[in-house]
C-alpha positions as semicolon CSV with decimal commas, in nm:
position;residue;x (nm);y (nm);z (nm)
1;X;-1,606;1,374;-1,559
2;X;-2,024;1,348;-1,501
3;X;-2,255;1,140;-1,705
4;X;-2,589;1,240;-1,828
5;X;-2,842;1,094;-2,002
6;X;-2,827;1,030;-2,340
7;X;-3,141;0,799;-2,652
8;X;-2,947;0,513;-2,681
9;X;-2,869;0,513;-3,049
10;X;-3,097;0,343;-3,340
11;X;-2,888;0,009;-3,435
12;X;-2,855;-0,039;-3,023
13;X;-3,249;0,079;-2,990
14;X;-3,339;-0,116;-3,293
15;X;-3,174;-0,463;-3,033
16;X;-3,380;-0,422;-2,798
17;X;-3,087;-0,250;-2,587
18;X;-3,087;0,088;-2,371
19;X;-2,803;0,327;-2,264
20;X;-2,824;0,455;-1,853
21;X;-2,612;0,665;-1,723
22;X;-2,463;0,463;-1,390
23;X;-2,528;0,633;-0,984
24;X;-2,137;0,740;-1,016
25;X;-2,175;1,005;-1,277
26;X;-1,881;0,864;-1,487
27;X;-2,018;0,575;-1,658
28;X;-2,291;0,375;-1,869
29;X;-2,457;0,081;-1,930
30;X;-2,658;-0,107;-2,196
31;X;-2,908;-0,353;-2,151
32;X;-2,958;-0,604;-2,357
33;X;-3,286;-0,750;-2,339
34;X;-3,288;-0,580;-2,001
35;X;-2,991;-0,763;-1,942
36;X;-2,721;-0,511;-1,784
37;X;-2,443;-0,675;-2,071
38;X;-2,162;-0,381;-2,070
39;X;-2,009;-0,110;-1,909
40;X;-1,863;0,311;-2,057
41;X;-1,692;0,392;-1,821
42;X;-1,500;0,801;-1,804
43;X;-1,137;0,795;-1,727
44;X;-0,894;1,022;-1,800
45;X;-0,624;1,047;-2,078
46;X;-0,368;1,276;-2,087
47;X;-0,619;1,573;-1,970
48;X;-0,843;1,483;-2,188
49;X;-1,182;1,227;-2,190
50;X;-1,105;0,841;-2,263
51;X;-1,400;0,607;-2,170
52;X;-1,369;0,206;-2,188
53;X;-1,596;-0,080;-2,297
54;X;-1,642;-0,413;-1,992
55;X;-1,843;-0,684;-2,082
56;X;-2,006;-0,756;-1,770
57;X;-2,065;-1,200;-1,782
58;X;-1,676;-1,159;-1,677
59;X;-1,459;-0,831;-1,704
60;X;-1,332;-0,865;-1,991
61;X;-1,252;-0,482;-2,147
62;X;-1,219;-0,398;-2,514
63;X;-0,974;-0,144;-2,602
64;X;-1,153;0,235;-2,703
65;X;-0,909;0,399;-2,844
66;X;-0,831;0,787;-2,798
67;X;-0,825;1,100;-2,585
68;X;-1,176;1,279;-2,647
69;X;-1,246;1,655;-2,639
70;X;-1,590;1,646;-2,410
71;X;-1,724;1,341;-2,228
72;X;-1,961;1,235;-2,551
73;X;-1,737;1,255;-2,713
74;X;-1,546;1,005;-2,572
75;X;-1,938;0,805;-2,533
76;X;-1,956;0,814;-2,912
77;X;-1,642;0,639;-2,937
78;X;-1,675;0,341;-2,666
79;X;-2,087;0,315;-2,831
80;X;-1,881;0,286;-3,202
81;X;-1,641;0,002;-3,024
82;X;-1,929;-0,195;-2,897
83;X;-2,103;-0,185;-3,180
84;X;-1,816;-0,294;-3,418
85;X;-1,768;-0,515;-3,159
86;X;-2,102;-0,701;-3,155
87;X;-2,121;-0,687;-3,475
88;X;-2,427;-0,500;-3,563
């Protein structure tokens, strides 16, 4: 599993948010207003790709269900969960 650079979705960019791959190659960093607020990390799920969503200030995990065929699909699921959590 590895991450790649992707453009942040419009809803995130409109809130001064960025999405960058981390140095570990297994996660993306979500910054809002220049502050690191969430990490989206790839995890193996039954031979496929899952993702976990973690708030950086307290380590709280938000469940993201599903096993996906590609890392990109897992990221999309994580971003959808993040958008729902933030109410954006």
